[in-house]
N, C-alpha and C positions, 0 to 999 in steps of 0.2 A: 297823882300819876305824873311821871316825868315826861317832859315835852322833848321829842326828838325832831330836830329840824328836817324838813322834807328833803333837803339836799343830801343829808347824810344817809337817809333811807335809800334815796335814789342811787347814790354812789355805791352803797352796799349791794343793791340789787344788780347794778351793772357789773360789779366785780364778780358776783356769783354767776351771772349770765355768761361773762367772758370766760370764766373758768370752765363752765359746762361746755362752751363751744370748743375750747382748746382740747378738752378731754375727748370730744367727738371726732376731732381731726387726726387722721393717721396717714401713714405713707406705705406704699407698696412699690416693688420694682419688678419689671418683667423684661425679658428679651422677646420681641414680637416681630422680628424681621426688620426691614428698613424702617427706621423710627419715624419718618416723616408722616406717613398716613395714620398709623395707630395713635400717635401723639395727638393728632387732630380729632380723630373719631372718638377717642375716649372722652374728650371735653363735651361731647354731645350727650353724654350719659348723666342723668340726674344723680347728684351726689358726688360727682367728681369735680373737685375744686380747681385743680391745676395739673399740668403735665410738664415734664422736662425731658428732652431728649439727651441721651448721653452714652457714655461708654462704661462697661463694667464686665465682671466675670473673668478677670485675668488674675488668677491666684499667683502666678509666677511674679507678677508685678508687685503684688502686695508683700511678697516675701523678700523683694529686693527694692527697697525705697530709693536707692540711688539712681534708679532708672528715671528718664524724663517722662513727664505726664503724656498721656496719649493725644494724638491729633487725628483728624479724619483720615489723613493720608496713612498714618501708621496703623490705624484700625483696618483700613481697606486692604493694605498690603501685608498685614500680619495674619496670624492664625489663632490668636489667644483672646482677643477682645470680642465682646458681644455688644451690638447696638441695643441699648436699653431705653426704657421709658420709666421714669420715676413718677408715680401717681400720688397726688394728695387727695384724699377723699373723706367725706363726712359719714361716719359710721351710723349716724342717726337716719341716713337716707339709703345707704348701701352697705351691706356687710362684706367682709373679705371673701367669703364663699361666693357671694353674688358677683363680686368683682372678678373672681377667677372665671366665672362663666362668660363675662364680658370680654376678658382677656382672650379667651380661647376663640371666641367668635370673631373678634376684630383683628387678631394677629395675621401677619402675612409672612410666615417663616419660609426659608428655603432649606429643605432637608440636605444634609451634608455640608452646610456652611456654618462655621462657628459664628461669624459676624452676624448672620441673619437667622440664628437658631431660636427655637422656642424654649424659653427658660423661665421658671418661677424662682425669684430670689426672696425667700421669706426674710423678714426683718427681725423676727423673734420666734420663740418657741411656739407661741400661740398660732402665728401664721404658718409655721412649719407643720403643725399637727393638722390644721385645716386644709393645707395644700395636699398633704399625704392622703387624707381621707377623700378629698375631692378627686384626686387622681385615681384612687382605687375604685371609687364608685362610678367614675365616668370613663372607665378603661376602654369601652367599646365605642365611645363617642368620636365623631369626626367632623371636621369643618372644611368644606371645599376639598375633600380628599385627604386632609391632614389629620392623622389619627391622634387621639389624646395620648396614646402610649409613647408617642415620639417626643412629648414635652418632658423636659427634665426639671428636677428641683435642685437648686444649688444652695446649699447651706453648710456652714455659715457663709453669708453673702460676702462678696468682695466689695472694695471701694467703688463708689459711683462718681463719675466725673461728668458734669454738665458739659455737653458739646458746645462747640463754637456758636456764637450768637446767631449767625446766619442760618443755623439749623433749627432754631427755636421758632415755632409757629410758621414752619417753612411754607406750606402751601397757602396759608392765609396771606402771606406776604407776596408770594410769587404769582398767584392767579391774577390780581389786578395789574401787575407789571407785565405779564405776558399778554394780557388783554390789550393794554396800551400799545405794546410793541406791534401786535397784530393789526391794530387799528391804524397805526402809522404806516405799516407796510402796505395796507390797503390803499392809503393815500398815495404813496410813492409809486405804486404800480398802475395808477390811474383808475382803480376800481371805483373811487369816490368822486371822479371828475364832474359828474352830473350834479353834484351837491353844491357847487360854488361856481362863481363867474369864471369863464375861460381865461380872462385877463389875469386872474389870480393863481392859475394852476401852477406855474413854475415856482412862484413864491411859496405856495403852500407845500409843494413837493420838497422844496429845499429845506423848509422848516421840518417837515416830517422825517427826512433823511437824518437831519441833525438830532432830532429827538430820539430816533432809533439808536444812533451811535451813543448818545448821552446815557440812555437807559441801559445799554449793554455795558458801558464803562462803569456805571453806578453799581450794577449787579456784581461785576468783577471786583470792584474796589471794596465792596462789602466783605468779600471773602478774606481780604487782608486786614481791613480795619476792625472787623468784628470777629476776631479769630481766637479769643481767649477761651481756654478750657479751665473750668473751676472744679475743684474737689468739693463734693457735697458732704461726704462722710468717709 
């Protein structure tokens, strides 16, 4: 009987395992209203690996590649783009049909707004068929007054552009920043004076004022320094 080194067996097993994992990972795209909250909420669902906030749904743009790529400003002041969320998910843990249920419950669309509309962007024929069946069987369903029938299916899907970096994981970044600013404002207004020696009050307040200004400048600077929009497909 031939001897096969353990390392070769182990390597083959790892390769098969990696291939299986790759087969289980798929992507989906949705318009869910303002993308900040849905992109965060989706990450709490078991089986969802990653989310990317971005811009999509502009067929006119795809037909005229000479146009400049979108920006947050052009999306806000235009009528053609949809704020979208690209979802990477593990099909061994959550199916596309189940993902559609999650999408419908989490979305925060604004009826009448293209930018904040409710849209399913199937990536292939299989997703299209599932989406059509899901929509037909859930026609009477509603979430916070938003009816399933108002959700549209856009296929073939348009190009998806990952939004500026400061939009990614937006609330995860902003909550601690806002908490810090509020804490510093509490110091500057004298709310926390009882917590430290009176002789240090002016020094502490001066520091707190500087910290608030610095934090505000950092948030503003991020919008300029982390403003690249990337085409994902």
